C-alpha positions in Angstrom: 105.5 84.1 93.1 106.0 86.0 89.9 104.6 85.0 86.5 108.1 84.3 85.4 108.7 82.0 88.4 105.5 80.2 87.7 106.4 79.7 84.0 109.8 78.3 84.9 107.9 75.5 86.9 105.8 74.4 83.9 107.7 71.8 81.8 104.9 71.7 79.1 105.9 75.2 78.1 109.4 74.0 77.1 107.8 72.1 74.2 105.9 74.9 72.5 103.7 77.9 72.8 100.6 77.0 74.9 97.6 79.3 74.4 94.8 76.8 75.3 94.2 77.1 79.0 90.4 77.5 78.3 90.5 73.8 77.4 93.0 72.7 80.1 95.8 74.4 81.9 99.3 72.8 82.2 100.2 72.2 85.8 103.4 73.5 87.4 105.8 71.1 89.1 104.5 72.0 92.5 101.0 70.8 91.6 102.2 67.5 90.1 104.5 67.0 93.1 101.6 67.6 95.5 99.6 64.8 93.7 102.5 62.4 93.7 103.0 63.0 97.5 99.3 62.4 98.1 99.4 59.2 96.2 102.5 57.9 98.1 101.0 58.9 101.4 97.7 57.3 100.7 99.2 54.0 99.5 102.4 53.8 101.6 101.6 55.4 104.9 97.8 55.7 105.4 96.9 52.0 105.5 98.9 51.4 108.7 98.7 55.0 109.9 95.6 57.2 109.8 93.8 54.5 107.9 92.8 54.5 104.2 89.4 56.0 104.9 90.5 58.3 107.6 93.1 59.8 105.3 90.6 60.1 102.5 88.0 61.9 104.5 90.6 64.3 105.9 91.9 65.1 102.4 88.4 65.7 101.0 87.5 68.0 103.9 90.7 70.0 103.5 90.0 70.4 99.8 86.4 71.4 100.5 87.6 74.1 102.9 90.3 75.4 100.4 87.8 75.6 97.6 85.1 77.2 99.7 87.4 79.9 101.0 88.6 80.6 97.4 85.1 81.3 96.1 83.7 82.7 99.4 81.1 80.1 100.5 80.6 77.8 103.4 82.5 74.4 103.1 79.3 72.5 103.6 77.9 74.1 100.5 80.6 72.5 98.3 80.4 69.0 96.8 83.6 67.6 95.2 82.9 66.3 91.7 85.0 65.2 88.7 84.2 68.1 86.4 81.9 71.0 85.6 79.9 68.7 83.4 79.6 66.3 86.2 78.3 69.0 88.6 75.7 70.3 86.2 74.6 66.8 85.4 74.1 66.0 89.1 71.9 69.0 89.6 69.9 68.1 86.5 69.3 64.6 87.6 68.3 65.6 91.1 65.5 68.0 90.2 61.9 66.8 90.0 60.9 67.3 86.4 57.4 67.2 85.0 56.1 67.7 81.4 55.9 71.4 80.6 58.6 72.4 83.0 60.8 75.2 81.5 64.6 75.5 81.4 66.2 78.7 80.1 69.7 78.9 78.8 71.8 81.2 76.6 72.9 80.4 73.1 76.6 80.6 74.2 76.6 77.6 76.5 79.1 74.7 76.3 77.6 71.3 75.6 77.7 70.8 79.4 75.0 73.4 79.7 73.0 72.1 76.7 72.8 68.3 76.6 71.2 67.7 80.0 68.2 69.8 79.0 68.0 68.3 75.6 67.9 64.9 77.2 65.1 66.1 79.6 63.2 67.4 76.6 63.2 63.9 75.2 62.6 62.0 78.4 60.3 64.3 80.4 58.8 66.8 78.0 60.7 69.7 79.4 60.6 72.9 77.4 64.0 74.6 76.6 64.1 78.3 75.9 67.2 79.9 74.5 68.2 83.5 74.9 71.0 85.2 72.8 74.1 86.2 74.7 76.7 86.9 71.9 79.3 89.5 72.9 78.1 88.9 76.5 75.0 91.0 75.8 71.8 89.6 77.2 68.7 91.7 76.6 67.2 92.1 80.0 63.6 92.2 78.8 64.1 89.1 76.7 65.7 87.3 79.7 62.8 88.4 81.9 60.2 87.1 79.5 62.1 83.8 79.0 62.5 83.0 82.7 58.8 83.9 83.5 57.4 80.6 84.7 60.7 78.7 84.3 61.9 76.1 86.7 65.6 76.6 86.1 67.8 79.2 84.4 71.3 78.1 83.3 74.1 80.3 82.0 77.9 80.7 82.1 79.6 83.4 84.0 82.0 83.8 81.1 81.3 82.6 77.6 83.6 79.8 76.4 83.2 80.9 72.8 84.3 84.5 72.8 85.5 85.2 76.4 82.7 87.7 77.3 81.6 88.1 80.9 77.9 87.9 81.7 76.3 90.0 84.5 75.8 87.0 86.8 74.2 88.8 89.7 71.8 90.7 87.6 70.6 87.8 85.5 70.3 85.7 88.7 68.1 88.3 90.4 65.8 88.5 87.4 65.4 84.7 87.2 64.9 84.3 90.9 62.4 87.1 91.1 60.4 85.1 88.5 60.6 82.0 90.7 63.3 80.1 88.8 66.3 78.4 90.3 69.7 79.5 88.9 72.6 77.3 87.9 75.9 78.9 86.8 78.8 77.4 84.9 81.8 79.2 86.3 84.7 77.0 85.0 86.1 79.8 82.7 86.1 82.3 85.6 87.8 80.6 88.5 91.5 81.0 88.3 91.7 83.9 86.0 89.8 86.4 88.0 88.5 86.6 91.6 85.0 85.2 92.0 82.5 85.4 94.8 79.9 82.7 94.5 78.0 84.0 97.6 77.8 87.5 96.1 76.4 86.1 92.8 73.5 84.7 94.7 72.9 81.7 92.4 71.3 78.6 93.7 74.1 76.4 92.3 77.5 77.0 90.7 79.6 74.3 88.9 83.3 74.7 88.1 86.5 72.7 88.0 90.2 73.2 88.6 91.8 71.8 85.5 91.7 75.0 83.5 92.7 78.3 85.0 93.5 76.9 88.4 96.2 74.7 86.8 95.1 71.6 88.7 94.8 68.0 87.5 91.9 66.8 85.4 89.2 65.3 87.6 89.0 68.1 90.1 85.5 69.5 89.8 83.4 71.2 92.5 79.8 72.1 92.9 78.4 74.8 95.2 74.7 74.4 96.1 72.9 76.6 98.6 71.4 74.8 101.5 67.9 75.9 100.6 68.2 74.5 97.1 70.0 71.3 98.2 67.2 70.3 100.5 64.9 70.3 97.4 67.2 68.1 95.4 67.0 64.3 95.3 70.4 63.0 94.0 70.1 60.2 91.4 72.8 58.3 93.3 73.0 57.8 97.0 76.0 56.5 99.0 77.4 56.4 102.4 79.2 59.8 102.0 75.9 61.6 101.2 73.9 60.5 104.2 73.9 61.5 107.8 74.2 57.9 109.2 74.6 55.1 106.6 74.0 52.5 109.3 70.6 53.8 110.3 67.4 52.2 109.1 65.9 55.6 108.6 68.9 57.3 107.1 68.6 60.9 105.9 70.5 62.7 103.2 72.9 65.4 104.4 71.1 68.7 104.5 73.5 70.5 102.1 75.6 70.0 98.9 77.5 67.1 100.5 74.5 64.9 99.6 75.9 64.8 96.1 78.9 62.9 97.2 78.4 59.1 97.2 81.4 56.9 97.8 85.1 56.6 97.8 87.1 58.7 95.3 90.8 59.2 94.9 92.1 61.9 97.1 95.1 62.3 94.8 93.9 64.8 92.2 92.3 67.0 94.9 95.7 67.4 96.5 96.6 69.0 93.1 93.6 71.2 93.3 94.6 72.5 96.7 98.0 73.3 95.4 96.6 74.9 92.2 94.4 77.2 94.3 97.4 78.1 96.5 99.6 78.8 93.4 97.1 81.2 91.8 96.6 82.9 95.2 100.3 83.1 95.6 100.7 84.9 92.2 97.8 87.1 93.2 94.7 88.0 91.1 95.9 91.6 90.7 98.9 90.3 88.8 96.9 87.6 87.0 94.2 90.0 85.6 96.7 92.8 84.8 99.0 90.5 82.8 96.1 88.9 81.0 94.6 92.3 80.1 98.0 93.6 78.7 98.6 90.4 76.7 95.1 90.2 75.3 95.3 93.9 74.3 98.5 93.1 72.4 96.8 90.1 70.7 93.7 92.0 69.7 95.7 94.8 68.2 97.7 92.3 66.1 94.6 90.4 65.0 93.0 93.6 63.6 89.8 92.9 61.5 90.0 89.2 62.3 89.0 89.8 65.9 85.6 88.4 66.9 85.8 89.0 70.6 85.2 92.6 71.8 88.1 95.1 71.7 87.5 95.9 75.3 89.1 93.7 77.9 86.8 90.9 79.1 89.0 87.8 79.9 91.9 85.7 78.7 89.7 84.1 76.0 90.0 85.8 72.6 88.3 84.5 69.4 89.2 85.4 65.9 87.8 84.6 62.4 89.5 82.2 60.0 88.5 80.9 56.6 89.0 77.3 57.9 89.1 77.3 61.7 90.0 73.6 62.0 92.8 73.8 59.4 94.1 77.0 61.0 94.3 75.4 64.5 96.0 72.3 63.0 98.5 74.5 61.1 99.3 76.4 64.3 99.7 73.2 66.2 102.2 72.0 63.5 104.1 75.2 64.2 104.2 74.4 67.9 101.5 76.8 68.9 98.5 75.3 70.7 95.1 77.0 70.3 91.7 75.5 69.4 88.8 75.9 67.0 85.3 76.5 68.3 82.8 74.6 66.2 79.6 76.4 67.3 80.9 79.8 66.2 83.3 78.8 63.4 86.2 80.7 65.0 89.6 80.0 66.5 90.0 80.7 70.2 93.2 81.8 72.0 93.5 81.4 75.8 95.9 83.8 77.5 96.9 83.1 81.2 99.4 84.7 83.6 102.2 82.4 82.6 102.1 83.5 79.0 104.4 86.2 77.6 104.5 88.8 74.9 106.8 86.5 72.9 104.0 83.9 72.9 101.5 86.4 71.5 104.0 87.5 68.8 104.8 83.9 67.9 101.1 83.4 67.2 100.7 86.6 65.3 103.8 85.8 63.2 102.4 82.3 62.4 99.1 83.8 61.3 
């Protein structure tokens, strides 16, 4: 599939210039049709066929395998969630916190990677240490000092504010050498560049499909290594997360699947499978090459307003504006969808493989 063929399948793009995939990607028809087919099968055929629960379990297992293959981990190490925030929250609630425990995060985290630890600060007396990561630069000595004695280190593989990539493997090694567990927010990476969760070596990675994978909202996934999972006590327990729900002495599943509790809709996950297949069909060489060329064009046009690095980092590009909220609203009125980023007071543009040079030029002309 070419980028042009993908674009032709995306009705949302007929209504304006969409440069906000970092918030949520519009789905192509094939993804929507996959979800519609899944809904009809589940409600029309499964009840008197494979059975409602039989069809559900089969759909979830298929999704788990597709996701696991895409990020290079074992299927059993993947729990299906509703969002990245959901996945991070499940890990936070499952750890055994005591007063004085330390969590380390960067100053570029999304609220999903900030609020759980602030809540733990209030409820459990947890200490939160913050390390600077602007421009994707993390001082290694500062990071090493911060994670010394920490229980958990949390950071994003790609900053949602300016699109910079962080050295996931290196930061993970430093934190784990200090005895800390590592939780990575990878939602801005999956779908716009190839990722290998296993190679990163983190104890847990949370992500979702509704951004760069072009899947429906509600399609989160959480990778947890078996060694870490066995130390986690989920806040909620249901029949899907235990070995034998009928046993008097039931045991939690020994892996990430302990985070799954009860029945969920299989419908959005059909869209996730199709979203993954679509991106893989286009190919990551094509995705990254096109994003790099378009972001280079955008950065050249922005000139001194550019906040993100001139070098290629990702499809997220931030620029300065006197009034970011007003600028985003004005662009929206002109049919160009971007978003303002409150923590940094900037406007962020998201460029994906379905975007074109005309999209970039329309934005620059409007500015």
